[in-house]
N, C-alpha and C positions, 0 to 999 in steps of 0.2 A: 505495499500500499505505500505509495506516495504523498498522498495529501488526502488527510480526514475530511477537509471539506468537501472534496469532490466525490465522497462515498456517501451510499445512504446509510444512515443511523444504523441499521443492522449489519451491514457491512463491516463498519468500524468496531462495533462490538465485537462481531465473530472475528475481527485481527486481534481485539485486546486480548480475546479468550483462547486465541492458536497458541502454538507453541513457537510462533516466529517469533525471535527475540524484539523487535518492533511491530507496531508502536506497542508503547508500554505507559509507564505510569506518569512520565513527562508528557506525552504526547496527551492522555487521558487529562491530565489537570489542566492543561492549557486550554482544550475545549470545553472541561466544565467550567472553568475563570469567565471564558468567553462568553456561555450561556448565564451567568452570573450577573455578569456587567449587564448582559440584555434584559433581563429582569428588571434591572434597576432603571434602566430608560424607559423602558415600558411603564412604569410605575410614575417616573416623571413625567413622560408624554401624555399618558391620559389625566394624570393632576392636572398638568397646564391647559389641557382641553377645557376642562371644567371651571376654569379661572386662572386668567395669565399673574404671572407672579414675574418679575424681574431676576430676583435671584434665583427661582425654580429655572427660568428660560436658560440664565448662564451656565448654570448646572446639566442640563440636559444638553448643552452645546457642547458640554465639556463629556459627557457620558458619548454621544455620538462619536467624539473624536477619539474616543479611546475604543470603544466598540470594532472588535476584530483585529486588534492588537495582541490580546494574550493568545487568542486561538492561532494566528499567524506562526507561534513559536511550538505548535504541534508538529510541524514538518522539520523545521529544524531541529527538535530534540531528536527525532528519528535516524536524522542524517547524522547528527552527533555520536549517537550511540552508535549506529553503525560502523562509523570510522574507529570508533573506541576499539569493537570487538575485532575489525582489522588491525589495529596497531598492537594490539593484545598479542597476536601472532610475530610481529616483529621485535622491533629491539626497544628497550628501555626508555630513549629518546622519544620514539614514535609514538609508545603509549604516554609518557608525561605530556605529549603536546595532543595526544586525543584525550586526555584527563581534563586537561585544561579548558578545554573546548566542552569537554561533557559537563563540566562545571559552569562554565559562562552561560550556556544559553539557559538551564534553570535557574541561574540567577536574574537574566534577564526577563525570563517569563514570570518570576517572583516579584519584580519591580512593577512589572505591568500588574500582576494581581493588585499588589500595593497599592498602585495608582487607582484603580478600580474601587477597591475597598473604601478609599477616602472619599471618592465619589458618594458612594452608597450609604457611609455615616453621615454625609452632608444632605444628604437626598431623604433620609428617615424623617425630621420633621417637617419637609418642605411636601411630603407625598401625602395625597388624599387619605383619611383613617383606614378606608378599606383596602389601600394599596400599599399600606406600609408592611403588609406581610411580605409582599414579594419584593420590596427593599430588604428587607431583613433575610428572606431567603437568599436572596442575589449577595448579600454581603457574605454570609454562611458557606455559600458555595465558594466565593472569590478566595475567604479564607482557609477553608479547606485544601481548594486548589494550590495556593501558596504553601501550606504545609505539606503537602503530598510533593509538590517537584522538588521543595528544598532536601527530600530525602534521595535525590540522584547525587546534590552535591555531596550528602554525606557519603555516600557509597563510591564518590568517583575520586575523593580527594587524595588517596594514597598514593598515586602514581606520579603525583605531580611535583615537580621539579624546578628549583629551588624550592626548597621548604618553604621560604617567606612566601611563594607563590601560594602556597596550600595555606599557611597562617590567614592571608588576606581573605582568600575565598572562604575560608571558615568565619571570619570575622564578619565578611560581608552577607554569609548567609544568617550570623547568629543576630544580626543589626535587622534583617529584612523580616525575621520570625518575631521578633520583639516588637518592631513597630506594627505588624498586623494584629498580635495579640492586644496591643494598647488599642488601635482601632478597633476591634473587635468588643474590647471592654468600654470605649467610650459610647457605642449604641448600646449598648446594653445597659449601662448607667443612663443613657439619654431617655431610655423605655420607661424605668422605673421613677423618673422626675414628672413624667407627663400624668 
């Protein structure tokens, strides 16, 4: 499977369930993140249609700008992991370079997820009451996708050389997870205030 967005949903699910090494958790997480962001955009769009609001309009424009970005990393993830598997058959230098890319793609995916999650947190109070569940669901999908894709960083750190590069990747991974956890906590705490 080259591009999960060109496949039918059942085909993508079947490819995930197969014994083939790709697509895997990174591609699945990227797709889930994009679907989560789509839910947030939907809630903002419907809310805006029922009564214009400048802040909501700006946030909807941001959601629309980000929509599609997390999902584009699905194919990149499959390519990076395929290259990693090939490099594992070669030498340590090839494996270190492939591992660096196999960490860079999920870090970029996670960053994209975090951007969507920040939009979701800002969208929650601006969404009509009946649509806040879509915003929360979207936020939770974005958070879980970020958490899932960062597992790829954990799995691919060991071969990276020099060790300082691995430490930087690990620090970026921890920062992204912490920021995402903080975003989700802000969403939950804003709900208890209402």
